[in-house]
N, C-alpha and C positions, 0 to 999 in steps of 0.2 A: 504494500500500500504506500502511495506517495504521501510524504508529509504535507501538512497544511502550510507550515512555514519552514523553510529550509535556508539556513545561513551557512554558507560554505567558504571556508578559508578567508574570513573577513579580516582585513587590515584597515585600521583607521589611524591616521597621523595628524598631529597638529604641529605645523612647521616641521622640524626635524625629529620630534618626539613621536615614537610609535606607541600609541595608547592601547590599541588592540592588535594582537598579532595572531593570525591564522585561527580565528574563533570559528568554530563549527557548532551548529545547534539545529536540531530537528524537532519539530513539534507536530505530533500526529493530531488529526482531527479529534475533537472531544477530549483532549488531554489538557491538563493544567501543568505548566512548567514554571518553576521558580528560579530566578537568577539571584544567587546569593554571593556576597563577597564584602570585603572590608571597604571602608571609604577610600575612594580613589582607585578601586580595582577595575573600573570600566563599565559597570552596570548601566549607568545612565547614558554613557557614550554608545553602548550597544543598542539600547532602545531608541535613542535619537537617530542612530544610523538606519535602523530598520524603518523608522518613520520618515526618513528622508530629510531630517533636519541637518544631519552631517553627511558628508560624502565619504564613501569608502575609497581607500587608496588601492585596494585589491579585494578580490573575492566577489561573491554573487549572493543575492538574496532573492528567493522566489517565494511567492505566496499563492496558494491554490494553483500551483503549476505554472504561474506566470512570473517572469523576471520583473522585480520591482526596484532593484538597485539602480540608482540613477534617476528615478522618477522624482518629480516635484512632490513635496509633502501633501498638497491638496489632492493630487492624483492617487497617492497611496491611501489617503482617507477614503476616497471614492471606491477603492478596491475592497475596503473593509477593515483596515488596520487603524485603530483609534487609540490614542493615549489618554489616560486620565491623569492630569498633572497632580503632583504631590500636594501642591497648594490649593487644589480643587478647581480654581479658576471659574467659579460660578459668577453670575451677574447679580450682585446683592440687591439691587433696586428692583429687579424683575421678580415676578412671582415664580413659583415652582413650575407651573404649566408653561410659561413663556420660556424659562430656561430649558425645559425639555424640548420644546419646539425648535429651539436654536440648534439642537443636536441633529435635527432632520432637515435643516434648511437646504442643503445641497441636493436633497432627494425630491424636492417639490412636495406635492401632496401624496405621492405614492407610498402606500402602506403605513402612513402616519398613525392611523387608528389602531392597526394591529400592533405597531411598535409601542404605542401608549398602553395598550392592554397588557402587553408583555411586561413592560416596566412596572405597571401598577401591580401585577401579580408578584413580582420580585420584591417590590418596595411599597407595600400597601400604605405605609405612613405618608408617602409622598402624595398619594391620591387624596388622603384625608385633608391635606394642607395645600392643595394645588393653587389656591389663591393667596397664600401667605408669601410675604417677601422673603426671598431666598436668604438674604443677609440676617434674618432673625432666627434661622435654624441653628441647632447645635452643630459642633464640628462633625460628629458622626452622621448627622442628617445631611449636612452639606456634602459629605463624601458620597452618600447614597445618591444624592442629586447629580453629582458629577459623573458617577458610574451610569446612572440612568440616562443622562444626556448623551454619553458615548454610545450606549446601546440603541439610542434612537436612530443612529446612522446605519446600524447593522441591518442585514437583509437575509440571513440564512437560518434564523432560528424559528421561523414560522412555516 
């Protein structure tokens, strides 16, 4: 079976410093993978390179059988790879519903209702508070909202 995400012999350099050297990672469909390491080990660099925020000096990244290395970040998001930032990155003055809709803006109206229903099943607390300002949520609730917003872009779970 082909991996869902395949990172092969990835090198990432900043000026003359080789930050990642020959990193290989395979993620099978329906699997959860954790990248663990000390501060400065390259975890964020790996994720930012997969997302297209950094360019690889060497190697190849494929997602769902398609090469994504070298694509612009917005094109990678359109393929279905979405990052949830550590700082959550919600829009505090918008309500929960509006924040979730922003996750689907690139998709137009296609499947927004199904995505909302899926996110509501995962995070029922968000549905209860859909009209509440996102900035008034607790940190954990804001993290749920950030994950829910990322899932609004997704398209293969229904």
